[in-house]
C-alpha positions as CSV (number, residue, x, y, z in Angstrom):
1,M,-52.2,21.3,-55.9
2,S,-50.8,22.9,-52.8
3,E,-52.9,25.2,-50.6
4,L,-50.7,28.1,-51.8
5,E,-51.8,27.4,-55.4
6,Q,-55.4,27.0,-54.4
7,W,-55.3,30.7,-53.3
8,G,-53.9,31.6,-56.7
9,L,-50.4,32.2,-55.5
10,R,-47.0,31.1,-56.8
11,G,-43.5,31.2,-55.7
12,P,-42.0,31.6,-52.2
13,V,-44.9,33.2,-50.4
14,H,-44.9,33.4,-46.6
15,T,-47.9,35.7,-45.9
16,C,-50.9,36.8,-47.9
17,R,-53.4,39.4,-46.8
18,L,-56.8,39.5,-48.5
19,Q,-59.1,42.5,-47.9
20,R,-62.6,42.5,-49.4
21,T,-65.1,45.3,-49.4
22,W,-68.6,45.3,-50.8
23,Q,-71.5,47.7,-51.0
24,S,-74.9,47.2,-49.5
25,Q,-77.8,49.3,-48.3
26,K,-78.8,49.6,-44.7
27,R,-82.3,50.8,-43.9
28,N,-82.4,53.6,-41.3
29,G,-86.0,54.4,-40.7
30,D,-87.5,55.6,-44.0
31,A,-84.0,56.2,-45.5
32,C,-81.5,53.9,-47.1
33,E,-77.9,54.4,-46.4
34,L,-75.1,53.0,-48.5
35,V,-72.6,51.1,-46.4
36,E,-69.3,49.3,-47.3
37,P,-68.7,46.4,-45.0
38,G,-65.7,44.1,-45.5
39,D,-63.6,41.4,-44.1
40,V,-59.9,40.5,-43.9
41,S,-58.1,37.2,-44.1
42,E,-54.4,36.6,-43.6
43,M,-52.7,33.3,-44.3
44,E,-49.2,32.1,-43.5
45,F,-47.7,29.4,-45.6
46,R,-44.9,26.9,-45.1
47,L,-42.1,26.4,-47.6
48,D,-43.9,23.4,-49.1
49,G,-47.0,25.6,-49.9
50,S,-49.2,24.1,-47.1
51,I,-51.1,26.5,-44.9
52,A,-49.7,27.0,-41.4
53,K,-52.1,29.7,-40.1
54,H,-55.3,31.4,-41.2
55,W,-56.6,34.5,-39.4
56,H,-60.0,36.0,-40.4
57,Q,-61.8,39.2,-39.2
58,N,-65.5,39.6,-40.1
59,F,-67.1,42.9,-40.9
60,D,-68.5,43.2,-37.4
61,G,-65.1,43.0,-35.8
62,S,-65.3,39.4,-34.7
63,Q,-62.3,37.3,-35.5
64,G,-60.8,33.9,-35.4
65,T,-57.5,32.1,-36.0
66,T,-56.9,28.5,-37.1
67,T,-53.4,27.0,-36.8
68,Y,-52.6,23.9,-38.8
69,E,-50.0,21.5,-37.4
70,R,-48.2,18.8,-39.4
71,D,-47.6,15.3,-38.0
72,S,-44.4,13.9,-39.4
73,A,-45.6,10.4,-38.6
74,I,-48.4,10.7,-41.2
75,P,-47.2,10.4,-44.8
76,D,-47.7,13.3,-47.2
77,R,-50.5,12.3,-49.5
78,S,-50.3,15.3,-51.8
79,G,-47.7,13.9,-54.3
80,P,-48.2,12.0,-57.5
81,G,-50.8,9.2,-57.4
82,F,-52.9,10.9,-54.7
83,C,-56.0,13.0,-55.1
84,S,-56.5,16.1,-53.0
């Protein structure tokens, strides 16, 4: 299963953006306030369905990027006969 399929995607996908929002309560003194924090992920995929880049932003504004490189000297172990 490719990383593209692991994200529930099919077909020629280059970029996928996922925005999540949830509700929680924040205590402010004696009162509770309803807040809706969220996070954002953006993935870029190669033509073979492997992930090339993953960017993530947390609800507090902090963020990070992971870039995945392929080494052509290492054989692809995602085909038939290999477990992922």
